[in-house]
C-alpha positions in Angstrom: -22.3 9.1 22.3 -21.3 5.5 23.0 -21.2 4.1 26.5 -18.1 5.2 28.3 -17.4 8.3 26.0 -16.8 11.5 27.9 -18.4 14.7 26.5 -15.8 17.3 25.4 -16.0 20.8 26.9 -16.9 23.5 24.4 -14.1 25.7 23.2 -14.3 29.4 23.9 -13.0 32.1 21.5 -9.3 32.3 21.4 -8.7 28.7 22.6 -6.6 26.6 20.3 -7.9 23.5 18.7 -5.8 20.5 19.8 -3.7 18.5 17.3 -4.8 20.5 14.2 -8.4 19.4 14.4 -10.8 21.8 12.7 -8.0 23.9 11.1 -9.1 25.9 8.1 -6.8 24.7 5.2 -8.6 26.7 2.5 -6.2 29.6 2.6 -3.1 30.0 0.6 -0.3 27.5 1.2 3.0 29.1 2.2 5.7 28.9 -0.4 8.8 26.9 0.6 12.2 28.3 -0.2 15.8 27.1 0.2 16.1 29.1 3.4 13.5 26.7 4.9 16.1 23.9 4.5 19.0 25.9 6.0 19.3 23.6 9.0 20.2 20.6 6.8 22.7 22.3 4.5 25.7 21.0 6.5 24.5 17.4 6.7 27.0 15.3 4.8 25.7 12.8 2.2 27.4 10.3 -0.1 26.4 10.7 -3.8 27.3 8.0 -6.3 26.7 7.8 -10.1 26.5 4.1 -11.0 27.5 3.5 -14.6 26.9 -0.2 -14.4 28.0 -3.3 -12.5 29.7 -6.7 -13.0 29.9 -9.7 -10.8 32.9 -11.9 -10.6 34.7 -14.2 -8.2 37.4 -12.6 -6.0 40.0 -14.9 -7.6 39.2 -13.4 -11.0 39.3 -9.9 -9.7 42.7 -10.4 -8.2 44.0 -11.5 -11.6 43.0 -8.2 -13.2 45.9 -6.1 -14.6 46.1 -2.4 -15.4 44.3 -1.8 -18.6 41.9 -4.7 -18.2 38.4 -4.1 -19.5 35.3 -5.1 -17.6 32.0 -5.5 -19.4 29.2 -3.8 -17.5 25.5 -4.7 -17.4 24.5 -1.5 -19.2 25.0 -0.2 -22.8 26.5 3.1 -23.9 23.8 5.8 -23.7 21.6 4.0 -21.2 20.6 6.0 -18.1 22.8 5.7 -15.1 21.6 5.5 -11.5 22.2 8.3 -9.1 22.4 7.2 -5.4 22.4 9.3 -2.3 23.4 7.4 0.8 22.9 4.1 -1.1 19.3 5.0 -2.0 18.2 5.4 -5.6 17.0 9.0 -6.0 17.4 9.8 -9.7 18.5 8.6 -13.2 20.7 10.6 -15.5 23.2 10.8 -18.2 27.0 11.3 -18.2 28.1 14.7 -19.7 31.4 16.4 -20.3 31.7 19.9 -19.0 35.0 21.8 -19.5 37.0 18.5 -19.9 35.5 17.0 -16.8 32.9 14.2 -16.4 29.6 15.1 -14.9 26.1 13.8 -14.5 22.8 15.5 -15.5 19.6 14.3 -13.8 16.9 13.3 -16.3 14.5 11.6 -14.0 13.8 12.0 -10.2 12.7 8.8 -8.5 9.9 9.2 -5.9 10.5 7.2 -2.7 7.8 4.8 -1.8 7.3 5.0 2.0 
């Protein structure tokens, strides 16, 4: 022991170990299910599928007429970005399902924290 360190009292049987110290983690890991996330099911999120983008001055944008074509920064067939609350979470492809446009995820993006 270094100077100023206090000795810890011994733990008796049945006493918990504080803050997870000494916890045996060699047993099976419990399986997570959708029910474990039930408390967040009603949290609203904004999902956006970004096909591409184009920058232009506001003056040019105000001159656009119905039927105008904007050239985007992506080509046909390139992966699109899928954003949740303005954060990139996946990439995917546009699909047509029963005459409606949809998006299928092809790659999940791991968040760097």
